[in-house]
N, C-alpha and C positions, 0 to 999 in steps of 0.2 A: 744564557747571556742576554742582558738587557741592552737595547740600543736606543739612544735618544736622538731624534732628528728634529730639524727646524722647518717651519713653514711660514715664511714672511708674506704678509698681504701687500701686494704691489699692483700698480696699474698693469693691466694685461699688455703683453709685448706687442700685440697687434694694434693697439690703440694709438692714434695720432695725438700725442700729448699737446695740450694747449696751456699756454702760460696765462695767468690771471692778468687782467688789465693794469692792476697797480704794481705788478712785478713782484708780489710778495710770495708767490709760489705757483704750483701747478693746479689747474682746475680739475677737481675730482668729482664734480656734480654729474650724476648719471653716467659715470665712467665705469666700464667693466673692470673688475678687480680679480686677480688670480693669485695662485701660489707662485712665488718667485721661481723662475725656471731652474735655477741652480739648486734650489731646495727640492724641486720635483725629482731631480737626479739623486739627491741625498735620500729621499723617501724611497725611491725605486731600489737603490742599493741596499737599504735596510730591509726592505721586504724580500729581496732576493736572498739575503743572508738568512732570513727566517725560513724561507722556502727550502733552502739548502740544509736546514737543520743546524746551522751555526749560531743562530739567535733564537731565543725563546719568546721575546716580547719586544715590540716596537712601540715606543712612546713618542708622539709628535707634540712639539711645543710651538706656540705662536705668541708673539708679544705685540700688542696693539689694541685697537678699539674692539668693542663688543662684536662688530661685524666680522672680525677675524675668525670667528667660529666657523664661517663658511669655508675658509681655507683649511681649517682643522678637519672638517667633515670630508673635504675632498681627499685629504691625506688618509683618513680612515677608510674611505671608499677604495683607495689604492692598495690598502692592505695593512695599515697601521692598526694597532690593537686599542689604543686609547689616546685621549688628547689632554693637553694642559694649555689653558689660556692665561697669560698674565695680562689682565685688562688695564689699559691706560689710554687716555686720549691725548696725552702730550706727545710731542714729536720724539720718536724713538731714534736714538743714535747709537753707534757701535759700542761705546763703553757702557752705556746704560743697559743695552741688550745683553752684553756679556755678563754684567753683574747679576741681572735677573736670571740668566741661564745658569750661572754658578750656583745661585740659591736653589734652582730646580735640581741641578746635579747633586747637591748635598742632600736633597730630599729623596731622590730616586736612586742614587748610586749606580748609574749605568756603567757598563764596562767599555762602551764605545759611544762617542758622540759624533754624529755626522751632520755637517752643515753645508749649505751652498758656499762656494768660495766668495761670492759677492751677491748683493741684491741689485736688480737692474734699475732701481730708483736712485739710490745714493751712490752706487758703484764704488763703495769704500774698500771692500775686501779686507776688513779689519776684525770683524766680530770673532771669527774662529780663532785667530791668533791671540786676541785679548782674552778669550775664554780659557784657552790653554794656559796662558800666563797666570791668570787669576786662580785657576785650579791647581797649578803646578804639574800639569799633565804634559806628556810629549805631544807634539803636533806633526801632522803630515798634510801639508796644504797642496791644493791644485792636483788632486788625485786623478790619475788616468786609469789606474787599476788598483784593486784592493783584494788582497788575499789574507784571510783571517786564520790565525792559529789559535792554540789553546790560551796562551797568555801574551800574544803579540800579534801585530798586524804588519804585513809587508805591503808597502804602497809604492807604486810607480807614479812619480810626479812629473807634471809638465813644467819645464823650466825654459828659460830663454835659449839655452844651447841645445835643447832636445829633451831627453827623458832622464830622470834620476830615480833609482830604486833605493828605498830605505826601509829599515825595520824598526818599529817602535813598540815599546812595551805597553800593555793595557793596564789601566784605562788610558785612553788617548783621544785626541780630537783630530778628526779628518775633515778636510774641506774638499768639496767635489768640483772637478773641472768638467768641461762640456762633453768630453769624449769618454767619460766613465761608463755610461750606459745610455739606453734609449728608454725614457719613461713610458710606461704603459698607459692605456686609457682605462678609466673606471667603467666597469660594466653596470648595467641598470640594477641587477640583483645586489651587487656590492654597494651601490649608492643607497639602496633601501636599507641594507644591513647597517651601514654607517650611521644612520639616524638613531640607532639603538645603542651604539657604543658610547661608553662614558667619557665625559669631558669635564675635568676639574677646572675651576676658575679661581684665580688668585688676583690680588692687587699688589703693586709694588710695596705697599705698606704691610701687607700680610707677610711678605718675604723679607721685610726689613731692608729694602733696597731703595736707594736714592737714584732715580732715573732722570733728574733734572738735566736738560740739554746743556752741553758745554760749548757748543758751536752755534753761532747765530747767523742765519741766512740774511744777507743784506739785500740782495736783489737777484731775481731770476729773470732771464731774458732768453728768447728764442735765438737760434743761430741766424746770422744774416743770410738773406736769400742770395743764391748764386746767380750770377749773370749768365745769360744764354751763351752757349758756345758758338764758335764760328767755324766755317770750313775754309781752309787755306788751299791755294791752288798749286803750291810747290813747296819743296823743302826749304828753298831760299826764303820764301815768304814766312814760313813757320819760324825759321831761325831769326829773321828780322823782328817778328812780333815778340818772341821770347826775350830777345836782347833789348829792344827799344821800348816796348810797351809793358810787358810783364816784368822786365828787368830781373829775370831769374838766371840768366847766363851772362857772362862777361864778354 
């Protein structure tokens, strides 16, 4: 069984993001970039399936600039077998990403596609669902647990009311939630081995895909600074301030 996973290049979650002075976007100069954390969970799950003998090959795909090869190499060091980069310098958005992934799915014919439920930059949580719709595949989003059978996958999903367990036929698209697993760290020997693993590079034109952005960002602004809190001397004073100053109670 071949498993296809994604590895989006995003600003590292430890970085304090700065907005450009003209409000056109986020400052990416000299900023540490990493694999999207939810995609790390997807990679870990795919590698575990291979280690358990349920998958024979793990292929990692990234869509973005040439530098996204760094994130592919990270995934290869974590245990993926080979990588694919769809190289583009335009702003990638969910529909364009889903179209490019569909073209890769048609080339690779994986039995299972695992993606992060969302990327921490755009926070859209749309790509997996769009990919499933374009491919005509069943989908199991926000996966908390994944059990793979011969021709089906049983997935426990995180939903607003708790947990939901469903079974989908393969091929299918699964998107990972935070509690599915704990991603491993890449060892130095595996980092060295990853340098020799193959990475195929395509352009959207090679795949016959139009990735032109459909949404235009008008302005990016940082959240307003919070005012310093105060210490009140009594419950009565607290109620008075909530009622008369904050006006959050009647």
